TIVO-2410 file (N, C-alpha, C; in nm, 3 decimals):
# residues 148
REC num residu      c1      c2      c3 atome chaine
REC   1      X  17.647  14.869  13.091     N      A
REC   1      X  17.566  14.780  13.056    CA      A
REC   1      X  17.453  14.818  12.990     C      A
REC   2      X  17.362  14.906  13.056     N      A
REC   2      X  17.218  14.950  12.990    CA      A
REC   2      X  17.208  15.005  12.819     C      A
REC   3      X  17.335  15.100  12.820     N      A
REC   3      X  17.365  15.165  12.681    CA      A
REC   3      X  17.343  15.035  12.589     C      A
REC   4      X  17.414  14.964  12.593     N      A
REC   4      X  17.490  14.820  12.491    CA      A
REC   4      X  17.350  14.751  12.487     C      A
REC   5      X  17.269  14.759  12.599     N      A
REC   5      X  17.158  14.660  12.569    CA      A
REC   5      X  17.033  14.747  12.477     C      A
REC   6      X  17.036  14.874  12.461     N      A
REC   6      X  16.975  14.971  12.411    CA      A
REC   6      X  16.972  14.951  12.271     C      A
REC   7      X  17.113  14.922  12.268     N      A
REC   7      X  17.132  14.909  12.104    CA      A
REC   7      X  17.088  14.812  12.035     C      A
REC   8      X  17.094  14.673  12.097     N      A
REC   8      X  17.035  14.595  12.061    CA      A
REC   8      X  16.873  14.630  11.999     C      A
REC   9      X  16.781  14.704  12.151     N      A
REC   9      X  16.634  14.706  12.135    CA      A
REC   9      X  16.621  14.834  11.999     C      A
REC  10      X  16.723  14.927  11.959     N      A
REC  10      X  16.723  15.022  11.894    CA      A
REC  10      X  16.761  14.951  11.711     C      A
REC  11      X  16.782  14.834  11.708     N      A
REC  11      X  16.849  14.784  11.632    CA      A
REC  11      X  16.750  14.690  11.529     C      A
REC  12      X  16.662  14.648  11.650     N      A
REC  12      X  16.542  14.591  11.652    CA      A
REC  12      X  16.425  14.646  11.605     C      A
REC  13      X  16.440  14.745  11.663     N      A
REC  13      X  16.295  14.849  11.634    CA      A
REC  13      X  16.366  14.958  11.525     C      A
REC  14      X  16.462  14.944  11.468     N      A
REC  14      X  16.509  15.002  11.333    CA      A
REC  14      X  16.480  14.925  11.201     C      A
REC  15      X  16.535  14.745  11.240     N      A
REC  15      X  16.498  14.624  11.123    CA      A
REC  15      X  16.338  14.668  11.134     C      A
REC  16      X  16.244  14.650  11.220     N      A
REC  16      X  16.120  14.633  11.231    CA      A
REC  16      X  16.050  14.738  11.126     C      A
REC  17      X  16.072  14.831  11.103     N      A
REC  17      X  16.056  14.982  11.107    CA      A
REC  17      X  16.076  14.949  10.953     C      A
REC  18      X  16.184  14.914  10.892     N      A
REC  18      X  16.238  14.914  10.731    CA      A
REC  18      X  16.213  14.810  10.679     C      A
REC  19      X  16.171  14.716  10.765     N      A
REC  19      X  16.082  14.602  10.707    CA      A
REC  19      X  15.964  14.642  10.695     C      A
REC  20      X  15.868  14.679  10.702     N      A
REC  20      X  15.740  14.769  10.739    CA      A
REC  20      X  15.731  14.867  10.635     C      A
REC  21      X  15.867  14.892  10.603     N      A
REC  21      X  15.834  15.032  10.455    CA      A
REC  21      X  15.825  14.957  10.361     C      A
REC  22      X  15.938  14.830  10.340     N      A
REC  22      X  15.970  14.755  10.270    CA      A
REC  22      X  15.834  14.679  10.195     C      A
REC  23      X  15.783  14.607  10.317     N      A
REC  23      X  15.642  14.549  10.274    CA      A
REC  23      X  15.527  14.682  10.222     C      A
REC  24      X  15.498  14.786  10.283     N      A
REC  24      X  15.410  14.838  10.250    CA      A
REC  24      X  15.483  14.984  10.194     C      A
REC  25      X  15.524  14.986  10.101     N      A
REC  25      X  15.579  15.131  10.055    CA      A
REC  25      X  15.490  15.241  10.052     C      A
REC  26      X  15.365  15.234  10.028     N      A
REC  26      X  15.244  15.352  10.018    CA      A
REC  26      X  15.226  15.412  10.107     C      A
REC  27      X  15.303  15.324  10.236     N      A
REC  27      X  15.279  15.406  10.412    CA      A
REC  27      X  15.404  15.521  10.389     C      A
REC  28      X  15.519  15.568  10.304     N      A
REC  28      X  15.605  15.672  10.319    CA      A
REC  28      X  15.601  15.749  10.218     C      A
REC  29      X  15.459  15.707  10.145     N      A
REC  29      X  15.432  15.804  10.035    CA      A
REC  29      X  15.490  15.719   9.893     C      A
REC  30      X  15.549  15.658   9.856     N      A
REC  30      X  15.579  15.566   9.758    CA      A
REC  30      X  15.435  15.459   9.681     C      A
REC  31      X  15.452  15.484   9.510     N      A
REC  31      X  15.359  15.403   9.461    CA      A
REC  31      X  15.401  15.321   9.443     C      A
REC  32      X  15.288  15.226   9.451     N      A
REC  32      X  15.293  15.054   9.502    CA      A
REC  32      X  15.278  15.017   9.308     C      A
REC  33      X  15.394  14.947   9.252     N      A
REC  33      X  15.415  14.897   9.127    CA      A
REC  33      X  15.372  14.758   9.161     C      A
REC  34      X  15.337  14.721   9.050     N      A
REC  34      X  15.257  14.554   9.072    CA      A
REC  34      X  15.413  14.506   9.048     C      A
REC  35      X  15.406  14.374   9.116     N      A
REC  35      X  15.551  14.339   9.178    CA      A
REC  35      X  15.612  14.330   9.196     C      A
REC  36      X  15.738  14.252   9.306     N      A
REC  36      X  15.827  14.331   9.405    CA      A
REC  36      X  15.946  14.319   9.334     C      A
REC  37      X  16.038  14.506   9.327     N      A
REC  37      X  16.158  14.453   9.251    CA      A
REC  37      X  16.281  14.425   9.361     C      A
REC  38      X  16.390  14.422   9.327     N      A
REC  38      X  16.510  14.428   9.342    CA      A
REC  38      X  16.543  14.515   9.468     C      A
REC  39      X  16.499  14.659   9.436     N      A
REC  39      X  16.539  14.731   9.596    CA      A
REC  39      X  16.457  14.680   9.696     C      A
REC  40      X  16.308  14.687   9.634     N      A
REC  40      X  16.198  14.660   9.761    CA      A
REC  40      X  16.245  14.521   9.837     C      A
REC  41      X  16.289  14.396   9.775     N      A
REC  41      X  16.310  14.298   9.858    CA      A
REC  41      X  16.422  14.351   9.931     C      A
REC  42      X  16.548  14.394   9.851     N      A
REC  42      X  16.647  14.412   9.978    CA      A
REC  42      X  16.600  14.506  10.096     C      A
REC  43      X  16.528  14.616  10.076     N      A
REC  43      X  16.432  14.683  10.160    CA      A
REC  43      X  16.418  14.597  10.293     C      A
REC  44      X  16.303  14.483  10.254     N      A
REC  44      X  16.221  14.392  10.333    CA      A
REC  44      X  16.335  14.337  10.418     C      A
REC  45      X  16.437  14.218  10.336     N      A
REC  45      X  16.563  14.177  10.371    CA      A
REC  45      X  16.641  14.225  10.469     C      A
REC  46      X  16.722  14.354  10.429     N      A
REC  46      X  16.781  14.457  10.521    CA      A
REC  46      X  16.674  14.434  10.649     C      A
REC  47      X  16.558  14.487  10.639     N      A
REC  47      X  16.488  14.482  10.787    CA      A
REC  47      X  16.462  14.370  10.882     C      A
REC  48      X  16.461  14.232  10.790     N      A
REC  48      X  16.409  14.128  10.889    CA      A
REC  48      X  16.619  14.088  10.944     C      A
REC  49      X  16.691  14.134  10.829     N      A
REC  49      X  16.789  14.099  10.903    CA      A
REC  49      X  16.845  14.209  11.006     C      A
REC  50      X  16.803  14.293  11.057     N      A
REC  50      X  16.804  14.362  11.123    CA      A
REC  50      X  16.772  14.365  11.263     C      A
REC  51      X  16.648  14.297  11.270     N      A
REC  51      X  16.550  14.235  11.348    CA      A
REC  51      X  16.596  14.157  11.431     C      A
REC  52      X  16.614  14.051  11.315     N      A
REC  52      X  16.706  13.934  11.430    CA      A
REC  52      X  16.845  13.972  11.475     C      A
REC  53      X  16.925  14.057  11.399     N      A
REC  53      X  17.050  14.083  11.489    CA      A
REC  53      X  17.001  14.158  11.571     C      A
REC  54      X  16.916  14.269  11.651     N      A
REC  54      X  16.907  14.344  11.716    CA      A
REC  54      X  16.892  14.231  11.791     C      A
REC  55      X  16.791  14.194  11.794     N      A
REC  55      X  16.733  14.042  11.893    CA      A
REC  55      X  16.844  13.992  11.958     C      A
REC  56      X  16.924  13.951  11.874     N      A
REC  56      X  17.040  13.846  11.930    CA      A
REC  56      X  17.124  13.920  12.045     C      A
REC  57      X  17.129  14.021  11.993     N      A
REC  57      X  17.216  14.170  12.044    CA      A
REC  57      X  17.163  14.165  12.177     C      A
REC  58      X  17.022  14.205  12.201     N      A
REC  58      X  16.965  14.240  12.328    CA      A
REC  58      X  16.995  14.131  12.381     C      A
REC  59      X  16.966  14.026  12.340     N      A
REC  59      X  16.945  13.894  12.435    CA      A
REC  59      X  17.109  13.898  12.524     C      A
REC  60      X  17.193  13.819  12.448     N      A
REC  60      X  17.349  13.826  12.441    CA      A
REC  60      X  17.348  13.928  12.561     C      A
REC  61      X  17.357  14.039  12.543     N      A
REC  61      X  17.404  14.144  12.641    CA      A
REC  61      X  17.330  14.198  12.767     C      A
REC  62      X  17.226  14.145  12.774     N      A
REC  62      X  17.127  14.169  12.850    CA      A
REC  62      X  17.096  14.026  12.989     C      A
REC  63      X  17.126  13.959  12.849     N      A
REC  63      X  17.101  13.792  12.953    CA      A
REC  63      X  17.245  13.763  13.010     C      A
REC  64      X  17.294  13.763  12.879     N      A
REC  64      X  17.466  13.661  12.897    CA      A
REC  64      X  17.575  13.676  12.879     C      A
REC  65      X  17.580  13.880  12.946     N      A
REC  65      X  17.728  13.963  12.906    CA      A
REC  65      X  17.819  13.876  12.975     C      A
REC  66      X  17.942  13.906  12.917     N      A
REC  66      X  18.033  13.801  12.940    CA      A
REC  66      X  18.111  13.667  12.995     C      A
REC  67      X  17.968  13.585  12.934     N      A
REC  67      X  17.972  13.440  12.932    CA      A
REC  67      X  17.995  13.388  12.828     C      A
REC  68      X  18.046  13.248  12.822     N      A
REC  68      X  18.085  13.174  12.703    CA      A
REC  68      X  17.933  13.119  12.647     C      A
REC  69      X  17.917  13.085  12.498     N      A
REC  69      X  17.799  13.069  12.495    CA      A
REC  69      X  17.786  12.931  12.502     C      A
REC  70      X  17.654  12.854  12.517     N      A
REC  70      X  17.666  12.691  12.524    CA      A
REC  70      X  17.676  12.661  12.346     C      A
REC  71      X  17.686  12.523  12.396     N      A
REC  71      X  17.680  12.431  12.242    CA      A
REC  71      X  17.483  12.453  12.164     C      A
REC  72      X  17.421  12.481  12.278     N      A
REC  72      X  17.305  12.522  12.254    CA      A
REC  72      X  17.270  12.657  12.215     C      A
REC  73      X  17.341  12.727  12.239     N      A
REC  73      X  17.365  12.843  12.214    CA      A
REC  73      X  17.381  12.846  12.070     C      A
REC  74      X  17.476  12.818  12.039     N      A
REC  74      X  17.587  12.819  11.912    CA      A
REC  74      X  17.510  12.780  11.814     C      A
REC  75      X  17.456  12.612  11.814     N      A
REC  75      X  17.294  12.625  11.760    CA      A
REC  75      X  17.245  12.702  11.694     C      A
REC  76      X  17.142  12.753  11.808     N      A
REC  76      X  17.013  12.816  11.796    CA      A
REC  76      X  17.082  12.968  11.698     C      A
REC  77      X  17.197  13.016  11.718     N      A
REC  77      X  17.263  13.111  11.651    CA      A
REC  77      X  17.264  13.044  11.483     C      A
REC  78      X  17.345  12.930  11.509     N      A
REC  78      X  17.329  12.889  11.365    CA      A
REC  78      X  17.197  12.853  11.286     C      A
REC  79      X  17.091  12.854  11.383     N      A
REC  79      X  16.972  12.828  11.341    CA      A
REC  79      X  16.894  12.946  11.270     C      A
REC  80      X  16.962  13.025  11.334     N      A
REC  80      X  16.849  13.178  11.315    CA      A
REC  80      X  16.980  13.244  11.182     C      A
REC  81      X  17.070  13.234  11.130     N      A
REC  81      X  17.120  13.262  11.058    CA      A
REC  81      X  17.090  13.178  10.918     C      A
REC  82      X  17.068  13.018  10.911     N      A
REC  82      X  17.040  12.973  10.853    CA      A
REC  82      X  16.872  13.012  10.777     C      A
REC  83      X  16.769  13.036  10.874     N      A
REC  83      X  16.695  13.079  10.826    CA      A
REC  83      X  16.688  13.237  10.779     C      A
REC  84      X  16.737  13.308  10.797     N      A
REC  84      X  16.741  13.478  10.737    CA      A
REC  84      X  16.832  13.376  10.593     C      A
REC  85      X  16.930  13.324  10.580     N      A
REC  85      X  16.984  13.296  10.426    CA      A
REC  85      X  16.855  13.217  10.353     C      A
REC  86      X  16.776  13.133  10.399     N      A
REC  86      X  16.599  13.096  10.352    CA      A
REC  86      X  16.550  13.215  10.322     C      A
REC  87      X  16.523  13.307  10.380     N      A
REC  87      X  16.448  13.380  10.325    CA      A
REC  87      X  16.523  13.475  10.237     C      A
REC  88      X  16.670  13.497  10.230     N      A
REC  88      X  16.683  13.569  10.131    CA      A
REC  88      X  16.709  13.527   9.988     C      A
REC  89      X  16.754  13.383  10.014     N      A
REC  89      X  16.729  13.301   9.843    CA      A
REC  89      X  16.570  13.303   9.819     C      A
REC  90      X  16.495  13.292   9.935     N      A
REC  90      X  16.342  13.276   9.839    CA      A
REC  90      X  16.283  13.404   9.811     C      A
REC  91      X  16.363  13.519   9.883     N      A
REC  91      X  16.308  13.640   9.827    CA      A
REC  91      X  16.358  13.692   9.675     C      A
REC  92      X  16.513  13.651   9.652     N      A
REC  92      X  16.587  13.677   9.525    CA      A
REC  92      X  16.554  13.583   9.418     C      A
REC  93      X  16.470  13.464   9.436     N      A
REC  93      X  16.452  13.336   9.371    CA      A
REC  93      X  16.385  13.410   9.221     C      A
REC  94      X  16.344  13.452   9.195     N      A
REC  94      X  16.257  13.507   9.084    CA      A
REC  94      X  16.416  13.633   9.049     C      A
REC  95      X  16.465  13.732   9.117     N      A
REC  95      X  16.587  13.763   9.041    CA      A
REC  95      X  16.642  13.729   9.000     C      A
REC  96      X  16.751  13.661   9.088     N      A
REC  96      X  16.810  13.537   9.042    CA      A
REC  96      X  16.797  13.434   8.918     C      A
REC  97      X  16.680  13.399   8.870     N      A
REC  97      X  16.596  13.353   8.731    CA      A
REC  97      X  16.602  13.190   8.810     C      A
REC  98      X  16.577  13.187   8.944     N      A
REC  98      X  16.555  13.026   9.002    CA      A
REC  98      X  16.412  12.981   9.063     C      A
REC  99      X  16.351  13.124   9.030     N      A
REC  99      X  16.185  13.107   9.061    CA      A
REC  99      X  16.101  13.095   8.915     C      A
REC 100      X  15.953  13.065   8.984     N      A
REC 100      X  15.880  13.079   8.906    CA      A
REC 100      X  15.836  13.158   8.788     C      A
REC 101      X  15.836  13.273   8.869     N      A
REC 101      X  15.823  13.418   8.803    CA      A
REC 101      X  15.922  13.486   8.722     C      A
REC 102      X  16.020  13.453   8.645     N      A
REC 102      X  16.099  13.529   8.645    CA      A
REC 102      X  16.103  13.632   8.517     C      A
REC 103      X  16.183  13.757   8.548     N      A
REC 103      X  16.158  13.880   8.522    CA      A
REC 103      X  16.193  13.881   8.365     C      A
REC 104      X  16.052  13.897   8.243     N      A
REC 104      X  16.099  13.874   8.100    CA      A
REC 104      X  16.087  14.045   8.106     C      A
REC 105      X  16.240  14.116   7.950     N      A
REC 105      X  16.250  14.255   7.980    CA      A
REC 105      X  16.201  14.380   8.089     C      A
REC 106      X  16.092  14.411   8.041     N      A
REC 106      X  16.060  14.514   8.125    CA      A
REC 106      X  15.953  14.472   8.246     C      A
REC 107      X  15.897  14.387   8.230     N      A
REC 107      X  15.792  14.310   8.336    CA      A
REC 107      X  15.919  14.271   8.473     C      A
REC 108      X  15.821  14.323   8.570     N      A
REC 108      X  15.935  14.295   8.736    CA      A
REC 108      X  15.889  14.153   8.780     C      A
REC 109      X  15.946  14.088   8.841     N      A
REC 109      X  15.932  13.982   8.878    CA      A
REC 109      X  15.878  13.981   8.992     C      A
REC 110      X  15.738  13.864   9.013     N      A
REC 110      X  15.624  13.880   9.085    CA      A
REC 110      X  15.630  13.742   9.194     C      A
REC 111      X  15.636  13.791   9.335     N      A
REC 111      X  15.658  13.764   9.458    CA      A
REC 111      X  15.518  13.638   9.455     C      A
REC 112      X  15.582  13.486   9.408     N      A
REC 112      X  15.450  13.394   9.372    CA      A
REC 112      X  15.446  13.347   9.561     C      A
REC 113      X  15.339  13.230   9.570     N      A
REC 113      X  15.267  13.206   9.683    CA      A
REC 113      X  15.408  13.122   9.776     C      A
REC 114      X  15.502  13.051   9.674     N      A
REC 114      X  15.603  12.972   9.689    CA      A
REC 114      X  15.711  13.045   9.763     C      A
REC 115      X  15.743  13.167   9.690     N      A
REC 115      X  15.831  13.276   9.761    CA      A
REC 115      X  15.796  13.316   9.893     C      A
REC 116      X  15.693  13.376   9.899     N      A
REC 116      X  15.625  13.422  10.061    CA      A
REC 116      X  15.610  13.293  10.134     C      A
REC 117      X  15.592  13.160  10.108     N      A
REC 117      X  15.613  13.126  10.213    CA      A
REC 117      X  15.749  13.058  10.225     C      A
REC 118      X  15.873  13.088  10.169     N      A
REC 118      X  15.988  13.050  10.213    CA      A
REC 118      X  16.049  13.176  10.278     C      A
REC 119      X  16.007  13.308  10.208     N      A
REC 119      X  16.003  13.423  10.295    CA      A
REC 119      X  15.983  13.392  10.448     C      A
REC 120      X  15.849  13.365  10.487     N      A
REC 120      X  15.828  13.393  10.588    CA      A
REC 120      X  15.869  13.250  10.679     C      A
REC 121      X  15.879  13.138  10.638     N      A
REC 121      X  15.928  13.024  10.642    CA      A
REC 121      X  16.107  13.039  10.743     C      A
REC 122      X  16.140  13.114  10.644     N      A
REC 122      X  16.253  13.158  10.688    CA      A
REC 122      X  16.285  13.203  10.793     C      A
REC 123      X  16.205  13.367  10.809     N      A
REC 123      X  16.231  13.441  10.904    CA      A
REC 123      X  16.169  13.398  11.057     C      A
REC 124      X  16.030  13.289  11.045     N      A
REC 124      X  16.016  13.222  11.165    CA      A
REC 124      X  16.130  13.112  11.204     C      A
REC 125      X  16.212  13.077  11.097     N      A
REC 125      X  16.324  13.015  11.142    CA      A
REC 125      X  16.422  13.064  11.242     C      A
REC 126      X  16.421  13.123  11.171     N      A
REC 126      X  16.519  13.275  11.264    CA      A
REC 126      X  16.504  13.298  11.375     C      A
REC 127      X  16.358  13.352  11.386     N      A
REC 127      X  16.366  13.389  11.516    CA      A
REC 127      X  16.297  13.262  11.625     C      A
REC 128      X  16.279  13.137  11.589     N      A
REC 128      X  16.298  13.043  11.665    CA      A
REC 128      X  16.439  13.014  11.703     C      A
REC 129      X  16.499  13.020  11.627     N      A
REC 129      X  16.679  13.051  11.652    CA      A
REC 129      X  16.701  13.145  11.787     C      A
REC 130      X  16.640  13.252  11.745     N      A
REC 130      X  16.710  13.354  11.880    CA      A
REC 130      X  16.564  13.352  12.004     C      A
REC 131      X  16.493  13.243  12.000     N      A
REC 131      X  16.442  13.216  12.156    CA      A
REC 131      X  16.480  13.119  12.199     C      A
REC 132      X  16.550  12.980  12.110     N      A
REC 132      X  16.606  12.887  12.168    CA      A
REC 132      X  16.777  12.987  12.174     C      A
REC 133      X  16.827  13.115  12.187     N      A
REC 133      X  16.927  13.126  12.208    CA      A
REC 133      X  16.900  13.203  12.320     C      A
REC 134      X  16.797  13.216  12.341     N      A
REC 134      X  16.749  13.310  12.497    CA      A
REC 134      X  16.721  13.205  12.577     C      A
REC 135      X  16.664  13.134  12.550     N      A
REC 135      X  16.600  12.975  12.605    CA      A
REC 135      X  16.738  12.922  12.676     C      A
REC 136      X  16.869  12.896  12.618     N      A
REC 136      X  16.945  12.781  12.628    CA      A
REC 136      X  17.060  12.788  12.654     C      A
REC 137      X  17.091  12.936  12.708     N      A
REC 137      X  17.185  12.973  12.776    CA      A
REC 137      X  17.237  12.912  12.924     C      A
REC 138      X  17.327  12.970  13.020     N      A
REC 138      X  17.362  12.944  13.155    CA      A
REC 138      X  17.330  12.987  13.184     C      A
REC 139      X  17.236  12.984  13.320     N      A
REC 139      X  17.244  13.116  13.368    CA      A
REC 139      X  17.306  13.109  13.505     C      A
REC 140      X  17.274  13.156  13.624     N      A
REC 140      X  17.378  13.220  13.702    CA      A
REC 140      X  17.319  13.080  13.845     C      A
REC 141      X  17.195  13.007  13.838     N      A
REC 141      X  17.161  12.947  13.871    CA      A
REC 141      X  17.218  12.774  13.845     C      A
REC 142      X  17.252  12.766  13.722     N      A
REC 142      X  17.283  12.663  13.635    CA      A
REC 142      X  17.449  12.637  13.699     C      A
REC 143      X  17.535  12.699  13.776     N      A
REC 143      X  17.648  12.634  13.836    CA      A
REC 143      X  17.673  12.554  13.808     C      A
REC 144      X  17.781  12.470  13.757     N      A
REC 144      X  17.879  12.313  13.814    CA      A
REC 144      X  17.864  12.291  13.945     C      A
REC 145      X  17.812  12.188  14.002     N      A
REC 145      X  17.867  12.185  14.142    CA      A
REC 145      X  18.046  12.106  14.145     C      A
REC 146      X  18.138  12.150  14.199     N      A
REC 146      X  18.201  12.133  14.220    CA      A
REC 146      X  18.250  12.069  14.360     C      A
REC 147      X  18.317  11.981  14.349     N      A
REC 147      X  18.355  11.870  14.432    CA      A
REC 147      X  18.499  11.853  14.420     C      A
REC 148      X  18.563  11.856  14.555     N      A
REC 148      X  18.708  11.888  14.591    CA      A
REC 148      X  18.716  11.743  14.663     C      A
***
């Protein structure tokens, strides 16, 4: 049991480190260019996804191992995945051509303020989903009363 919950912690920490490296590439010695490219956005989003996946794995294996999910937990997981989708679409908006600063020729796409709001907002929604997943599970004390 301890080993499997450590997997969730390791995934979350790895995701946080990868997201940090994507947000601040100068930390690992890479040159910072103007704008945010496809690879940098992919690294940021991969880090966010691993962070949320690791948190969900940790909560599931540490608190609710061997138990079925409640309806509230199922909704919370779907909320979390929806937040990640919002972050992904917001992050790739300019690259996909639906953003306000699409790339022209050699110019790199710019990460605009609306995209940043979508990126951070989606991550916050995903984080709230994980918190709800942890809080809405059935604990040992919530056993239904059985009348015979």
